[in-house]
C-alpha positions in Angstrom: 6.5 -8.2 32.2 5.9 -10.2 28.9 3.0 -12.2 30.2 1.0 -9.3 31.6 1.6 -7.3 28.4 0.5 -10.3 26.3 -2.6 -10.8 28.5 -3.5 -7.1 28.1 -3.0 -7.3 24.3 -5.2 -10.4 24.2 -7.9 -8.7 26.3 -7.9 -5.7 24.0 -8.2 -8.1 21.0 -11.1 -9.9 22.6 -12.8 -6.5 23.2 -12.2 -5.8 19.5 -14.3 -8.9 18.5 -17.3 -7.7 20.4 -17.0 -4.1 19.3 -16.2 -4.7 15.6 -19.8 -4.0 14.5 -19.7 -0.5 16.1 -16.3 0.5 14.7 -15.7 2.8 11.8 -18.5 5.3 12.5 -17.5 9.0 12.4 -16.8 10.3 15.9 -19.1 13.0 17.2 -18.2 16.6 16.5 -17.1 17.4 20.1 -14.7 14.5 20.2 -13.4 15.2 16.7 -12.7 18.8 17.5 -11.0 17.9 20.8 -8.7 15.4 19.1 -7.9 17.8 16.2 -6.9 20.4 18.8 -4.8 18.0 20.8 -3.1 16.0 18.1 -2.6 18.3 15.2 1.1 19.4 14.9 1.8 21.5 11.9 5.5 21.8 12.7 5.8 18.0 12.3 3.4 18.0 9.3 0.8 16.0 11.3 -2.7 16.9 10.2 -5.8 14.8 11.1 -7.8 13.5 8.2 -10.5 11.5 10.0 -11.6 10.5 13.5 -13.7 7.3 13.9 -14.9 5.0 16.6 -12.6 2.0 17.0 -13.1 -1.6 17.9 -11.6 -0.9 21.4 -14.0 0.8 23.7 -12.7 4.2 24.9 -10.3 4.6 22.0 -10.8 6.4 18.7 -9.2 5.6 15.4 -7.4 8.7 14.2 -6.1 8.8 10.6 -3.4 11.4 9.9 -3.1 12.9 6.5 -0.3 11.0 4.7 0.5 9.5 8.0 -0.3 6.5 10.3 -3.5 5.4 11.9 -3.3 5.8 15.7 -5.6 4.8 18.5 -6.3 7.8 20.8 -8.0 8.4 24.1 -11.1 10.7 23.9 -9.1 13.6 25.3 -6.1 13.1 23.0 -3.7 12.9 26.0 -2.5 9.4 25.0 -2.4 7.4 21.8 -1.1 4.0 20.6 0.7 3.4 17.4 0.2 -0.2 16.3 -2.1 -2.9 14.8 -5.3 -4.1 16.4 -5.9 -7.9 16.2 -9.1 -9.8 16.7 -9.0 -13.3 18.3 -11.2 -15.9 16.8 -11.4 -19.7 16.3 -9.1 -19.5 13.3 -6.4 -17.5 15.2 -5.6 -13.8 15.0 -7.0 -11.4 12.4 -5.2 -8.1 11.8 -8.1 -5.6 11.7 -5.8 -2.6 11.1 -4.2 -4.4 8.1 -7.7 -5.0 6.7 -8.3 -1.3 6.9 -5.1 -0.7 5.0 -6.2 -3.1 2.3 -9.3 -1.1 1.8 -7.4 2.2 1.7 -4.9 0.9 -0.8 -7.7 -0.1 -3.2 -9.3 3.3 -2.8 -6.1 5.1 -3.6 -5.3 2.8 -6.6 -8.8 3.3 -8.0 -7.9 7.0 -8.5 -4.9 6.2 -10.7 -5.7 6.4 -14.4 -4.7 3.2 -16.2 -3.1 5.3 -18.9 -0.5 6.3 -16.4 0.4 2.7 -15.7 2.5 0.4 -17.8 0.3 -2.6 -18.2 1.2 -6.1 -19.5 -2.1 -7.9 -20.2 -2.9 -11.5 -21.1 -3.8 -12.3 -24.7 -6.8 -14.4 -23.5 -9.0 -14.2 -20.5 -7.9 -12.0 -17.6 -8.4 -13.9 -14.3 -7.0 -11.2 -12.1 -4.4 -8.5 -11.8 -1.6 -7.3 -9.5 -0.3 -3.7 -9.2 3.5 -3.5 -8.8 5.5 -0.6 -7.6 8.8 -1.0 -9.4 12.3 0.3 -10.0 14.3 -0.7 -13.0 17.7 -1.2 -11.2 16.6 -3.5 -8.3 17.5 -7.2 -8.9 14.2 -8.6 -7.7 12.3 -6.2 -9.9 14.2 -7.5 -12.8 13.6 -11.0 -11.7 9.9 -10.5 -11.3 9.7 -8.9 -14.7 10.9 -12.2 -16.2 7.9 -13.8 -14.6 5.5 -11.5 -16.4 5.1 -13.7 -19.6 4.2 -16.7 -17.4 1.8 -14.6 -15.3 0.1 -13.3 -18.5 -0.1 -16.9 -19.8 -2.0 -17.8 -16.6 -4.4 -14.9 -17.0 -2.8 -12.4 -14.6 -2.5 -8.8 -15.7 0.5 -6.9 -14.4 0.1 -3.2 -13.8 3.3 -1.2 -13.1 3.6 2.0 -11.1 7.0 3.7 -10.7 8.9 3.8 -7.5 12.4 5.2 -7.7 14.0 3.9 -4.5 16.5 6.6 -4.3 14.0 9.4 -4.7 13.0 11.8 -7.4 16.4 13.4 -7.7 18.2 10.2 -8.8 19.3 8.3 -11.9 16.5 5.8 -11.1 13.9 8.5 -11.4 15.3 9.5 -14.8 15.3 5.9 -16.0 11.7 5.3 -14.9 10.6 8.6 -16.4 12.3 7.5 -19.7 10.1 4.3 -19.7 6.9 6.2 -18.9 7.7 8.9 -21.5 8.5 6.3 -24.3 6.2 5.8 -27.3 6.4 2.0 -26.5 6.4 2.0 -22.7 6.4 -1.8 -22.4 9.4 -2.2 -24.6 11.3 0.6 -22.9 10.6 -0.7 -19.4 11.6 -4.2 -20.5 14.9 -3.0 -22.1 15.8 -1.0 -19.0 15.1 -4.0 -16.7 17.3 -6.1 -19.0 20.0 -3.5 -18.5 19.9 -2.5 -22.2 20.6 1.1 -23.2 17.6 3.3 -23.8 18.1 7.0 -24.7 17.1 9.2 -21.7 13.8 11.0 -22.2 12.3 12.8 -19.2 9.1 14.4 -20.4 7.6 17.2 -18.3 4.2 15.6 -17.7 5.5 12.1 -16.6 3.7 10.6 -13.5 6.7 9.1 -11.8 6.8 11.7 -8.9 3.1 11.3 -8.2 3.4 7.5 -8.2 6.4 7.6 -5.9 4.5 9.8 -3.5 1.5 7.4 -3.8 3.7 4.5 -2.9 5.0 6.3 0.2 1.5 7.0 1.3 0.6 3.4 0.9 3.6 2.2 3.0 5.9 1.1 0.2 9.4 0.9 1.6 11.1 -1.1 -1.1 10.7 -2.7 -4.5 9.0 -4.7 -5.8 5.9 -4.0 -3.8 2.9 -6.0 -5.1 -0.8 -5.1 -4.4 -3.4 -7.8 -5.0 -7.0 -7.2 -6.2 -8.0 -7.4 -2.5 -5.6 -4.7 -1.5 -3.1 -7.0 0.2 0.5 -5.8 0.0 3.1 -8.4 -0.8 6.5 -6.9 -0.1 9.2 -8.4 -2.3 9.6 -10.9 -5.0 7.4 -13.9 -5.6 7.6 -16.4 -8.4 4.7 -16.8 -10.8 3.7 -20.1 -9.0 3.7 -18.4 -5.6 1.8 -15.4 -6.9 -0.9 -17.6 -8.3 -1.4 -19.2 -4.9 -1.3 -15.8 -3.1 -4.0 -14.5 -5.5 -6.2 -17.6 -4.9 -6.0 -18.5 -8.6 -4.5 -22.0 -8.3 
């Protein structure tokens, strides 16, 4: 069964190449209404945000609010969950991931920089990364030790909070303490160095909102790094590797 399935997937990908230019347009009202009626499921919290044409003829790209993108038939009786790839001379291109990149940038653009904890270079800023972080995870602590080197090389590091254990956890209170501190950079650094910082959870801290944002963007662990192009890098990378990933070498 593997070969037929692979051939079918390849055929869909080849169709994607020829249909790419027509993709991304809003579906007509009749199709949109039909798919909303068929796929909306309030009991499961599944509400449709957008319906657009897809790169695969006969399928529509349906974005659920705070949920996945699926590819549905016009009547909504069947849908596919997964990524669409295009086949070209260079290999395979993940078109669905490219869409996610764009959506990540759109969501991050709505976050006020004053709600981030930012470590900026003293000289020219050549680029930036946005990092969803916890203070207790080993690789978050390890990445934080790379921040001076990243700053030295012109990379700004923008932190957003992501308590892995949720918003009713010690991690939440620690992150809130950093975000509520008068000197946020110092508090975050001390917490990541496992140094004591008096707990201070202010009422207007953005940790819950940032945690929810991370979930919407597909963050499942920390650190989760987002480049200026919207690409998500799950997990730790050294300063040297990040410079390469960002195309700044």
